[in-house]
Backbone and ligand atoms as CSV (ligand in chain L), in Angstrom:
chain,resi,resn,atom,element,x,y,z
A,1,MET,N,N,21.436,-14.986,5.546
A,1,MET,CA,C,21.033,-13.895,4.654
A,1,MET,C,C,22.259,-13.324,3.942
A,2,GLU,N,N,22.166,-13.210,2.647
A,2,GLU,CA,C,23.306,-12.617,1.914
A,2,GLU,C,C,23.166,-11.091,1.860
A,3,LEU,N,N,24.198,-10.433,1.323
A,3,LEU,CA,C,24.187,-8.972,1.221
A,3,LEU,C,C,23.331,-8.520,0.025
A,4,THR,N,N,22.461,-7.547,0.269
A,4,THR,CA,C,21.696,-6.930,-0.811
A,4,THR,C,C,22.072,-5.455,-0.879
A,5,THR,N,N,22.379,-4.983,-2.072
A,5,THR,CA,C,22.787,-3.584,-2.243
A,5,THR,C,C,21.713,-2.827,-3.013
A,6,VAL,N,N,21.280,-1.690,-2.437
A,6,VAL,CA,C,20.164,-0.941,-3.007
A,6,VAL,C,C,20.572,0.520,-3.191
A,7,LEU,N,N,20.338,1.044,-4.393
A,7,LEU,CA,C,20.603,2.462,-4.693
A,7,LEU,C,C,19.262,3.130,-5.027
A,8,PHE,N,N,18.908,4.171,-4.254
A,8,PHE,CA,C,17.703,4.965,-4.524
A,8,PHE,C,C,18.106,6.152,-5.404
A,9,VAL,N,N,17.281,6.402,-6.437
A,9,VAL,CA,C,17.641,7.444,-7.391
A,9,VAL,C,C,16.466,8.406,-7.638
A,10,CYS,N,N,16.778,9.716,-7.641
A,10,CYS,CA,C,15.813,10.734,-8.085
A,10,CYS,C,C,16.546,11.705,-8.988
A,11,LEU,N,N,15.984,12.894,-9.198
A,11,LEU,CA,C,16.620,13.822,-10.134
A,11,LEU,C,C,17.819,14.543,-9.500
A,12,GLY,N,N,17.570,15.222,-8.400
A,12,GLY,CA,C,18.623,16.076,-7.818
A,12,GLY,C,C,19.437,15.413,-6.710
A,13,ASN,N,N,18.924,14.303,-6.159
A,13,ASN,CA,C,19.529,13.626,-5.000
A,13,ASN,C,C,19.625,14.573,-3.792
A,14,ILE,N,N,18.631,15.469,-3.672
A,14,ILE,CA,C,18.577,16.313,-2.476
A,14,ILE,C,C,17.209,16.271,-1.787
A,15,CYS,N,N,16.233,15.599,-2.373
A,15,CYS,CA,C,14.900,15.469,-1.723
A,15,CYS,C,C,14.497,13.999,-1.577
A,16,ARG,N,N,13.988,13.416,-2.664
A,16,ARG,CA,C,13.347,12.104,-2.544
A,16,ARG,C,C,14.296,10.947,-2.245
A,17,SER,N,N,15.384,10.827,-3.015
A,17,SER,CA,C,16.217,9.615,-2.828
A,17,SER,C,C,17.014,9.612,-1.525
A,18,PRO,N,N,17.538,10.771,-1.024
A,18,PRO,CA,C,18.185,10.702,0.285
A,18,PRO,C,C,17.174,10.405,1.391
A,19,MET,N,N,15.914,10.848,1.180
A,19,MET,CA,C,14.844,10.529,2.141
A,19,MET,C,C,14.563,9.025,2.121
A,20,ALA,N,N,14.505,8.440,0.941
A,20,ALA,CA,C,14.266,6.994,0.828
A,20,ALA,C,C,15.399,6.208,1.494
A,21,GLU,N,N,16.624,6.687,1.282
A,21,GLU,CA,C,17.792,5.995,1.862
A,21,GLU,C,C,17.680,5.928,3.387
A,22,VAL,N,N,17.273,7.033,4.004
A,22,VAL,CA,C,17.187,7.085,5.479
A,22,VAL,C,C,15.998,6.270,5.995
A,23,ILE,N,N,14.871,6.367,5.306
A,23,ILE,CA,C,13.689,5.605,5.745
A,23,ILE,C,C,13.965,4.109,5.625
A,24,PHE,N,N,14.540,3.687,4.509
A,24,PHE,CA,C,14.817,2.246,4.340
A,24,PHE,C,C,15.877,1.812,5.370
A,25,GLY,N,N,16.863,2.656,5.599
A,25,GLY,CA,C,17.916,2.326,6.582
A,25,GLY,C,C,17.354,2.131,7.976
A,26,LYS,N,N,16.359,2.957,8.335
A,26,LYS,CA,C,15.757,2.829,9.672
A,26,LYS,C,C,14.980,1.527,9.812
A,27,ILE,N,N,14.340,1.120,8.720
A,27,ILE,CA,C,13.588,-0.149,8.734
A,27,ILE,C,C,14.567,-1.313,8.886
A,28,VAL,N,N,15.642,-1.262,8.115
A,28,VAL,CA,C,16.674,-2.313,8.151
A,28,VAL,C,C,17.287,-2.398,9.570
A,29,GLU,N,N,17.508,-1.248,10.175
A,29,GLU,CA,C,18.057,-1.211,11.538
A,29,GLU,C,C,17.064,-1.802,12.529
A,30,ARG,N,N,15.817,-1.387,12.392
A,30,ARG,CA,C,14.751,-1.897,13.284
A,30,ARG,C,C,14.641,-3.417,13.207
A,31,GLU,N,N,14.876,-3.961,12.015
A,31,GLU,CA,C,14.758,-5.388,11.773
A,31,GLU,C,C,16.076,-6.131,12.027
A,32,ASN,N,N,17.061,-5.420,12.617
A,32,ASN,CA,C,18.384,-6.012,12.906
A,32,ASN,C,C,19.030,-6.636,11.682
A,33,ALA,N,N,18.924,-5.956,10.552
A,33,ALA,CA,C,19.422,-6.520,9.302
A,33,ALA,C,C,20.523,-5.640,8.676
A,34,LEU,N,N,21.114,-4.735,9.476
A,34,LEU,CA,C,22.107,-3.793,8.920
A,34,LEU,C,C,23.257,-4.496,8.216
A,35,LEU,N,N,23.656,-5.661,8.725
A,35,LEU,CA,C,24.790,-6.368,8.114
A,35,LEU,C,C,24.460,-6.941,6.742
A,36,HIS,N,N,23.181,-6.990,6.429
A,36,HIS,CA,C,22.754,-7.643,5.187
A,36,HIS,C,C,22.405,-6.666,4.056
A,37,PHE,N,N,22.584,-5.372,4.346
A,37,PHE,CA,C,22.236,-4.375,3.327
A,37,PHE,C,C,23.323,-3.318,3.192
A,38,GLU,N,N,23.517,-2.898,1.938
A,38,GLU,CA,C,24.288,-1.698,1.663
A,38,GLU,C,C,23.313,-0.757,0.944
A,39,ILE,N,N,23.166,0.469,1.443
A,39,ILE,CA,C,22.148,1.389,0.937
A,39,ILE,C,C,22.805,2.719,0.591
A,40,ASP,N,N,22.442,3.279,-0.560
A,40,ASP,CA,C,22.981,4.577,-0.957
A,40,ASP,C,C,21.923,5.278,-1.804
A,41,SER,N,N,22.189,6.540,-2.163
A,41,SER,CA,C,21.300,7.246,-3.078
A,41,SER,C,C,22.115,8.115,-4.013
A,42,ALA,N,N,21.515,8.469,-5.149
A,42,ALA,CA,C,22.198,9.261,-6.159
A,42,ALA,C,C,21.169,9.967,-7.021
A,43,GLY,N,N,21.647,10.921,-7.849
A,43,GLY,CA,C,20.733,11.680,-8.682
A,43,GLY,C,C,21.126,11.635,-10.148
A,44,LEU,N,N,20.155,11.860,-11.011
A,44,LEU,CA,C,20.455,11.903,-12.444
A,44,LEU,C,C,21.114,13.227,-12.837
A,45,LEU,N,N,20.909,14.257,-12.011
A,45,LEU,CA,C,21.584,15.541,-12.245
A,45,LEU,C,C,22.832,15.607,-11.356
A,46,SER,N,N,23.884,16.265,-11.848
A,46,SER,CA,C,25.045,16.466,-10.969
A,46,SER,C,C,25.068,17.889,-10.406
A,47,TYR,N,N,24.016,18.661,-10.736
A,47,TYR,CA,C,23.943,20.085,-10.363
A,47,TYR,C,C,24.130,20.337,-8.870
A,48,HIS,N,N,23.609,19.461,-8.041
A,48,HIS,CA,C,23.673,19.661,-6.572
A,48,HIS,C,C,24.792,18.870,-5.905
A,49,GLU,N,N,25.723,18.368,-6.700
A,49,GLU,CA,C,26.773,17.491,-6.166
A,49,GLU,C,C,27.446,18.103,-4.932
A,50,GLY,N,N,27.579,17.292,-3.875
A,50,GLY,CA,C,28.247,17.723,-2.656
A,50,GLY,C,C,27.337,18.413,-1.651
A,51,GLU,N,N,26.097,18.743,-2.082
A,51,GLU,CA,C,25.180,19.451,-1.168
A,51,GLU,C,C,24.456,18.497,-0.233
A,52,LEU,N,N,24.102,19.029,0.941
A,52,LEU,CA,C,23.206,18.315,1.858
A,52,LEU,C,C,21.803,18.313,1.239
A,53,PRO,N,N,20.912,17.436,1.714
A,53,PRO,CA,C,19.531,17.495,1.240
A,53,PRO,C,C,18.914,18.895,1.457
A,54,ASP,N,N,17.934,19.226,0.605
A,54,ASP,CA,C,17.203,20.484,0.652
A,54,ASP,C,C,16.709,20.732,2.101
A,55,SER,N,N,16.806,22.006,2.555
A,55,SER,CA,C,16.449,22.312,3.945
A,55,SER,C,C,14.976,22.004,4.220
A,56,ARG,N,N,14.108,22.137,3.186
A,56,ARG,CA,C,12.671,21.818,3.401
A,56,ARG,C,C,12.497,20.315,3.622
A,57,MET,N,N,13.244,19.512,2.869
A,57,MET,CA,C,13.165,18.047,3.055
A,57,MET,C,C,13.680,17.675,4.438
A,58,ARG,N,N,14.778,18.328,4.863
A,58,ARG,CA,C,15.352,18.024,6.174
A,58,ARG,C,C,14.385,18.424,7.292
A,59,PHE,N,N,13.685,19.545,7.090
A,59,PHE,CA,C,12.715,20.015,8.108
A,59,PHE,C,C,11.574,19.014,8.269
A,60,HIS,N,N,10.989,18.610,7.130
A,60,HIS,CA,C,9.865,17.676,7.212
A,60,HIS,C,C,10.324,16.308,7.722
A,61,ALA,N,N,11.516,15.909,7.360
A,61,ALA,CA,C,12.088,14.649,7.855
A,61,ALA,C,C,12.252,14.699,9.376
A,62,SER,N,N,12.744,15.825,9.872
A,62,SER,CA,C,13.047,15.921,11.311
A,62,SER,C,C,11.770,15.828,12.151
A,63,LYS,N,N,10.628,16.245,11.562
A,63,LYS,CA,C,9.368,16.141,12.291
A,63,LYS,C,C,8.984,14.678,12.556
A,64,ARG,N,N,9.560,13.761,11.749
A,64,ARG,CA,C,9.290,12.327,11.978
A,64,ARG,C,C,10.554,11.619,12.462
A,65,ALA,N,N,11.483,12.408,13.020
A,65,ALA,CA,C,12.708,11.876,13.643
A,65,ALA,C,C,13.657,11.205,12.646
A,66,TYR,N,N,13.657,11.698,11.417
A,66,TYR,CA,C,14.666,11.246,10.437
A,66,TYR,C,C,15.716,12.330,10.301
A,67,HIS,N,N,16.960,11.893,10.187
A,67,HIS,CA,C,18.084,12.829,10.125
A,67,HIS,C,C,18.810,12.617,8.811
A,68,LEU,N,N,18.839,13.645,7.948
A,68,LEU,CA,C,19.435,13.484,6.600
A,68,LEU,C,C,20.827,14.106,6.523
A,69,VAL,N,N,21.839,13.274,6.267
A,69,VAL,CA,C,23.227,13.789,6.200
A,69,VAL,C,C,23.918,13.439,4.875
A,70,HIS,N,N,23.164,12.805,3.968
A,70,HIS,CA,C,23.768,12.391,2.684
A,70,HIS,C,C,24.248,13.630,1.895
A,71,ARG,N,N,25.298,13.456,1.110
A,71,ARG,CA,C,25.763,14.498,0.201
A,71,ARG,C,C,25.421,14.072,-1.219
A,72,SER,N,N,24.793,14.967,-1.971
A,72,SER,CA,C,24.344,14.643,-3.327
A,72,SER,C,C,25.497,14.182,-4.225
A,73,ARG,N,N,25.201,13.157,-4.994
A,73,ARG,CA,C,26.170,12.692,-5.999
A,73,ARG,C,C,25.425,12.169,-7.212
A,74,PRO,N,N,26.019,12.292,-8.393
A,74,PRO,CA,C,25.347,11.760,-9.564
A,74,PRO,C,C,25.457,10.231,-9.679
A,75,VAL,N,N,24.500,9.618,-10.377
A,75,VAL,CA,C,24.574,8.176,-10.678
A,75,VAL,C,C,25.781,7.954,-11.591
A,76,LYS,N,N,26.549,6.870,-11.320
A,76,LYS,CA,C,27.722,6.546,-12.142
A,76,LYS,C,C,27.442,5.232,-12.882
A,77,MET,N,N,28.138,5.047,-13.978
A,77,MET,CA,C,28.001,3.794,-14.721
A,77,MET,C,C,28.326,2.601,-13.816
A,78,SER,N,N,29.332,2.767,-12.933
A,78,SER,CA,C,29.758,1.642,-12.085
A,78,SER,C,C,28.667,1.255,-11.073
A,79,ASP,N,N,27.696,2.173,-10.827
A,79,ASP,CA,C,26.600,1.805,-9.916
A,79,ASP,C,C,25.816,0.619,-10.456
A,80,PHE,N,N,25.763,0.474,-11.778
A,80,PHE,CA,C,24.994,-0.623,-12.375
A,80,PHE,C,C,25.652,-1.979,-12.127
A,81,ASP,N,N,26.960,-1.962,-11.826
A,81,ASP,CA,C,27.630,-3.200,-11.433
A,81,ASP,C,C,27.577,-3.400,-9.928
A,82,ARG,N,N,27.738,-2.268,-9.210
A,82,ARG,CA,C,27.869,-2.342,-7.747
A,82,ARG,C,C,26.561,-2.691,-7.042
A,83,PHE,N,N,25.432,-2.247,-7.564
A,83,PHE,CA,C,24.147,-2.414,-6.845
A,83,PHE,C,C,23.299,-3.520,-7.470
A,84,ASP,N,N,22.550,-4.210,-6.577
A,84,ASP,CA,C,21.606,-5.252,-7.032
A,84,ASP,C,C,20.303,-4.623,-7.518
A,85,MET,N,N,19.909,-3.530,-6.838
A,85,MET,CA,C,18.651,-2.875,-7.197
A,85,MET,C,C,18.888,-1.376,-7.322
A,86,ILE,N,N,18.353,-0.768,-8.384
A,86,ILE,CA,C,18.442,0.674,-8.590
A,86,ILE,C,C,16.985,1.158,-8.689
A,87,VAL,N,N,16.567,1.915,-7.680
A,87,VAL,CA,C,15.140,2.192,-7.503
A,87,VAL,C,C,14.843,3.671,-7.806
A,88,GLY,N,N,14.127,3.914,-8.911
A,88,GLY,CA,C,13.774,5.278,-9.328
A,88,GLY,C,C,12.442,5.721,-8.758
A,89,MET,N,N,12.259,7.031,-8.695
A,89,MET,CA,C,11.076,7.608,-8.041
A,89,MET,C,C,9.929,7.923,-8.986
A,90,ASP,N,N,10.253,8.242,-10.258
A,90,ASP,CA,C,9.179,8.625,-11.192
A,90,ASP,C,C,9.549,8.190,-12.618
A,91,ASP,N,N,8.649,8.467,-13.573
A,91,ASP,CA,C,8.852,8.052,-14.966
A,91,ASP,C,C,10.146,8.595,-15.543
A,92,ASP,N,N,10.427,9.871,-15.256
A,92,ASP,CA,C,11.641,10.488,-15.795
A,92,ASP,C,C,12.893,9.797,-15.247
A,93,ASN,N,N,12.872,9.511,-13.964
A,93,ASN,CA,C,14.021,8.814,-13.359
A,93,ASN,C,C,14.251,7.453,-14.008
A,94,ILE,N,N,13.130,6.715,-14.210
A,94,ILE,CA,C,13.226,5.378,-14.787
A,94,ILE,C,C,13.761,5.480,-16.223
A,95,ALA,N,N,13.260,6.474,-16.972
A,95,ALA,CA,C,13.713,6.657,-18.354
A,95,ALA,C,C,15.201,7.020,-18.384
A,96,GLY,N,N,15.618,7.893,-17.482
A,96,GLY,CA,C,17.022,8.299,-17.412
A,96,GLY,C,C,17.925,7.134,-17.060
A,97,LEU,N,N,17.474,6.298,-16.144
A,97,LEU,CA,C,18.268,5.133,-15.728
A,97,LEU,C,C,18.351,4.120,-16.891
A,98,LYS,N,N,17.219,3.939,-17.587
A,98,LYS,CA,C,17.222,2.985,-18.716
A,98,LYS,C,C,18.167,3.425,-19.809
A,99,LYS,N,N,18.273,4.749,-19.995
A,99,LYS,CA,C,19.208,5.275,-21.001
A,99,LYS,C,C,20.647,4.976,-20.605
A,100,MET,N,N,20.911,4.999,-19.315
A,100,MET,CA,C,22.282,4.754,-18.839
A,100,MET,C,C,22.657,3.257,-18.856
A,101,ALA,N,N,21.656,2.396,-18.707
A,101,ALA,CA,C,21.912,0.953,-18.618
A,101,ALA,C,C,22.478,0.457,-19.943
A,102,SER,N,N,23.629,-0.225,-19.895
A,102,SER,CA,C,24.252,-0.612,-21.161
A,102,SER,C,C,24.043,-2.076,-21.506
A,103,THR,N,N,23.520,-2.855,-20.567
A,103,THR,CA,C,23.248,-4.287,-20.849
A,103,THR,C,C,21.858,-4.638,-20.323
A,104,LYS,N,N,21.365,-5.770,-20.765
A,104,LYS,CA,C,20.065,-6.286,-20.301
A,104,LYS,C,C,20.122,-6.506,-18.783
A,105,GLU,N,N,21.256,-6.999,-18.331
A,105,GLU,CA,C,21.443,-7.274,-16.897
A,105,GLU,C,C,21.318,-5.967,-16.083
A,106,HIS,N,N,21.935,-4.914,-16.597
A,106,HIS,CA,C,21.844,-3.615,-15.909
A,106,HIS,C,C,20.403,-3.131,-15.902
A,107,GLU,N,N,19.722,-3.252,-17.022
A,107,GLU,CA,C,18.351,-2.750,-17.139
A,107,GLU,C,C,17.421,-3.497,-16.176
A,108,GLN,N,N,17.715,-4.777,-15.968
A,108,GLN,CA,C,16.866,-5.579,-15.083
A,108,GLN,C,C,17.014,-5.202,-13.606
A,109,LYS,N,N,18.014,-4.372,-13.320
A,109,LYS,CA,C,18.206,-3.939,-11.919
A,109,LYS,C,C,17.354,-2.703,-11.603
A,110,ILE,N,N,16.700,-2.118,-12.611
A,110,ILE,CA,C,15.930,-0.885,-12.406
A,110,ILE,C,C,14.513,-1.197,-11.927
A,111,TYR,N,N,14.140,-0.567,-10.828
A,111,TYR,CA,C,12.809,-0.753,-10.220
A,111,TYR,C,C,12.148,0.592,-10.008
A,112,ARG,N,N,10.817,0.546,-9.817
A,112,ARG,CA,C,10.032,1.754,-9.532
A,112,ARG,C,C,9.630,1.724,-8.054
A,113,MET,N,N,9.956,2.783,-7.354
A,113,MET,CA,C,9.712,2.805,-5.897
A,113,MET,C,C,8.266,2.482,-5.539
A,114,THR,N,N,7.309,3.083,-6.268
A,114,THR,CA,C,5.909,2.906,-5.879
A,114,THR,C,C,5.369,1.500,-6.158
A,115,ASP,N,N,6.109,0.677,-6.912
A,115,ASP,CA,C,5.675,-0.695,-7.107
A,115,ASP,C,C,5.728,-1.485,-5.792
A,116,PHE,N,N,6.400,-0.929,-4.780
A,116,PHE,CA,C,6.496,-1.617,-3.486
A,116,PHE,C,C,5.491,-1.085,-2.479
A,117,CYS,N,N,4.696,-0.078,-2.866
A,117,CYS,CA,C,3.675,0.474,-1.958
A,117,CYS,C,C,2.641,-0.597,-1.647
A,118,ARG,N,N,2.193,-0.612,-0.412
A,118,ARG,CA,C,1.154,-1.578,-0.036
A,118,ARG,C,C,-0.142,-0.865,0.359
A,119,ILE,N,N,-0.032,0.418,0.755
A,119,ILE,CA,C,-1.203,1.172,1.200
A,119,ILE,C,C,-1.623,2.195,0.142
A,120,HIS,N,N,-0.661,2.991,-0.296
A,120,HIS,CA,C,-0.960,4.055,-1.262
A,120,HIS,C,C,-1.029,3.499,-2.675
A,121,GLN,N,N,-1.966,4.084,-3.455
A,121,GLN,CA,C,-2.036,3.701,-4.863
A,121,GLN,C,C,-1.424,4.811,-5.685
A,122,ALA,N,N,-0.123,4.787,-5.817
A,122,ALA,CA,C,0.590,5.837,-6.542
A,122,ALA,C,C,1.462,5.179,-7.588
A,123,THR,N,N,1.712,5.917,-8.687
A,123,THR,CA,C,2.606,5.366,-9.710
A,123,THR,C,C,3.928,6.114,-9.733
A,124,SER,N,N,4.050,7.156,-8.901
A,124,SER,CA,C,5.335,7.848,-8.774
A,124,SER,C,C,5.429,8.531,-7.424
A,125,VAL,N,N,6.666,8.829,-7.021
A,125,VAL,CA,C,6.884,9.711,-5.868
A,125,VAL,C,C,7.150,11.081,-6.490
A,126,PRO,N,N,6.150,11.985,-6.484
A,126,PRO,CA,C,6.283,13.240,-7.229
A,126,PRO,C,C,7.364,14.159,-6.711
A,127,ASP,N,N,8.034,14.828,-7.640
A,127,ASP,CA,C,9.096,15.784,-7.329
A,127,ASP,C,C,8.512,16.919,-6.457
A,128,PRO,N,N,9.038,17.124,-5.248
A,128,PRO,CA,C,8.452,18.145,-4.364
A,128,PRO,C,C,9.129,19.514,-4.502
A,129,TYR,N,N,10.156,19.599,-5.358
A,129,TYR,CA,C,11.081,20.728,-5.342
A,129,TYR,C,C,10.409,22.079,-5.553
A,130,TYR,N,N,9.464,22.141,-6.503
A,130,TYR,CA,C,8.830,23.426,-6.813
A,130,TYR,C,C,7.478,23.614,-6.143
A,131,GLY,N,N,7.137,22.713,-5.209
A,131,GLY,CA,C,5.833,22.798,-4.561
A,131,GLY,C,C,5.949,23.244,-3.109
A,132,GLY,N,N,4.864,23.009,-2.349
A,132,GLY,CA,C,4.811,23.463,-0.961
A,132,GLY,C,C,4.999,22.313,0.027
A,133,ASP,N,N,4.622,22.614,1.285
A,133,ASP,CA,C,4.812,21.662,2.386
A,133,ASP,C,C,4.164,20.300,2.126
A,134,ASN,N,N,2.959,20.331,1.518
A,134,ASN,CA,C,2.230,19.079,1.293
A,134,ASN,C,C,3.024,18.086,0.444
A,135,GLY,N,N,3.744,18.634,-0.535
A,135,GLY,CA,C,4.550,17.789,-1.421
A,135,GLY,C,C,5.619,17.027,-0.660
A,136,PHE,N,N,6.227,17.687,0.316
A,136,PHE,CA,C,7.274,17.030,1.103
A,136,PHE,C,C,6.685,15.977,2.054
A,137,GLU,N,N,5.536,16.322,2.635
A,137,GLU,CA,C,4.871,15.337,3.508
A,137,GLU,C,C,4.434,14.116,2.683
A,138,ASN,N,N,3.947,14.377,1.463
A,138,ASN,CA,C,3.510,13.286,0.587
A,138,ASN,C,C,4.685,12.369,0.235
A,139,VAL,N,N,5.856,12.972,-0.011
A,139,VAL,CA,C,7.049,12.167,-0.302
A,139,VAL,C,C,7.332,11.212,0.859
A,140,ILE,N,N,7.267,11.720,2.070
A,140,ILE,CA,C,7.585,10.852,3.220
A,140,ILE,C,C,6.504,9.776,3.399
A,141,ASP,N,N,5.232,10.161,3.222
A,141,ASP,CA,C,4.161,9.168,3.328
A,141,ASP,C,C,4.354,8.026,2.337
A,142,LEU,N,N,4.625,8.376,1.086
A,142,LEU,CA,C,4.794,7.344,0.032
A,142,LEU,C,C,6.032,6.500,0.306
A,143,LEU,N,N,7.104,7.151,0.704
A,143,LEU,CA,C,8.363,6.406,0.919
A,143,LEU,C,C,8.285,5.487,2.135
A,144,GLU,N,N,7.573,5.916,3.185
A,144,GLU,CA,C,7.437,5.011,4.345
A,144,GLU,C,C,6.698,3.752,3.944
A,145,ASP,N,N,5.652,3.917,3.144
A,145,ASP,CA,C,4.880,2.773,2.664
A,145,ASP,C,C,5.747,1.885,1.738
A,146,ALA,N,N,6.363,2.517,0.768
A,146,ALA,CA,C,7.131,1.749,-0.240
A,146,ALA,C,C,8.349,1.061,0.388
A,147,CYS,N,N,8.997,1.712,1.325
A,147,CYS,CA,C,10.209,1.104,1.932
A,147,CYS,C,C,9.847,-0.107,2.793
A,148,GLU,N,N,8.692,-0.041,3.482
A,148,GLU,CA,C,8.234,-1.226,4.226
A,148,GLU,C,C,7.974,-2.371,3.243
A,149,GLY,N,N,7.321,-2.035,2.123
A,149,GLY,CA,C,7.022,-3.047,1.113
A,149,GLY,C,C,8.274,-3.630,0.493
A,150,LEU,N,N,9.251,-2.770,0.241
A,150,LEU,CA,C,10.516,-3.235,-0.343
A,150,LEU,C,C,11.212,-4.186,0.637
A,151,PHE,N,N,11.237,-3.820,1.909
A,151,PHE,CA,C,11.894,-4.695,2.887
A,151,PHE,C,C,11.191,-6.051,2.958
A,152,MET,N,N,9.872,-6.036,2.985
A,152,MET,CA,C,9.092,-7.299,3.044
A,152,MET,C,C,9.391,-8.149,1.811
A,153,ALA,N,N,9.464,-7.501,0.647
A,153,ALA,CA,C,9.704,-8.248,-0.604
A,153,ALA,C,C,11.093,-8.889,-0.567
A,154,LEU,N,N,12.078,-8.176,-0.051
A,154,LEU,CA,C,13.445,-8.728,-0.005
A,154,LEU,C,C,13.575,-9.810,1.047
A,155,LYS,N,N,12.874,-9.610,2.175
A,155,LYS,CA,C,12.933,-10.592,3.245
A,155,LYS,C,C,12.316,-11.911,2.753
A,156,ALA,N,N,11.261,-11.796,1.991
A,156,ALA,CA,C,10.567,-12.994,1.478
A,156,ALA,C,C,11.473,-13.770,0.514
A,157,LYS,N,N,12.379,-13.061,-0.158
A,157,LYS,CA,C,13.262,-13.692,-1.155
A,157,LYS,C,C,14.475,-14.370,-0.507
A,158,LYS,N,N,14.850,-13.859,0.687
A,158,LYS,CA,C,16.133,-14.319,1.296
A,158,LYS,C,C,15.986,-15.711,1.911
L,1,LIG,P1,P,14.799,15.470,-6.016
L,1,LIG,O1,O,14.196,16.950,-6.174
L,1,LIG,O2,O,14.950,14.912,-7.405
L,1,LIG,O3,O,13.753,14.744,-5.215
L,1,LIG,O4,O,16.115,15.610,-5.295
L,1,LIG,C1,C,14.780,17.898,-7.025
L,1,LIG,C2,C,15.873,18.631,-6.602
L,1,LIG,C3,C,16.421,19.570,-7.437
L,1,LIG,C4,C,15.909,19.798,-8.694
L,1,LIG,C5,C,14.812,19.043,-9.129
L,1,LIG,C6,C,14.263,18.099,-8.288
L,1,LIG,N1,N,16.457,20.794,-9.540
L,1,LIG,O5,O,15.937,20.992,-10.638
L,1,LIG,O6,O,17.455,21.408,-9.169
C-alpha cells in the first residue's frame, strides 16, 4: 500500500473538518493502516487560526469518544501539491477550493465529502456553527458514514 494524503476542508476549521480528520483517523487506525495515510484539516477562513475546535463540537465529539486537538489553520496554495485529496464539506467550500486551484491537476484533487456517504442521502455536511445541538450530532452522523465510505473507496483502489 502506498501513502495517501487527505486534507479535509470546511469554512472555519473549528467544527466539521477537524471532526472529519479525527473520525477518518480512527477508521485508519482501526484498520491498521496508519502508515499508509497522512491526514490533516484546514479552513477557507483564517479567522480562527490557532484555535482549538469549537467547544460545542468537542462536547458532541466526546460523547462518541472522539478527542479533538487540532489547531485551526487556513488552506495554503502548497496544500494542492502536498495532498492527493482535498475534501470539502459543502458547495461554498468546493467553490472556494476551486477558486484557489491554479491547475487542472489541482482542481482534480477536490472532492465532496458526502459523495462518499453510503447510508445518508446528503449533498453537504451543513455548517453547524449558528445552529443547535442537532446540527453538531448531524455533522458526526454524516461524517461517520462518509469517512467509512472514503476508506472503502481508497482501500479498493490500493
Ligand atoms: P466550520 O464551522 O466551517 O465547520 O468550522 C464554522 C466555524 C466558524 C465560522 C463559520 C463556520 N465563522 O463564521 O466564524
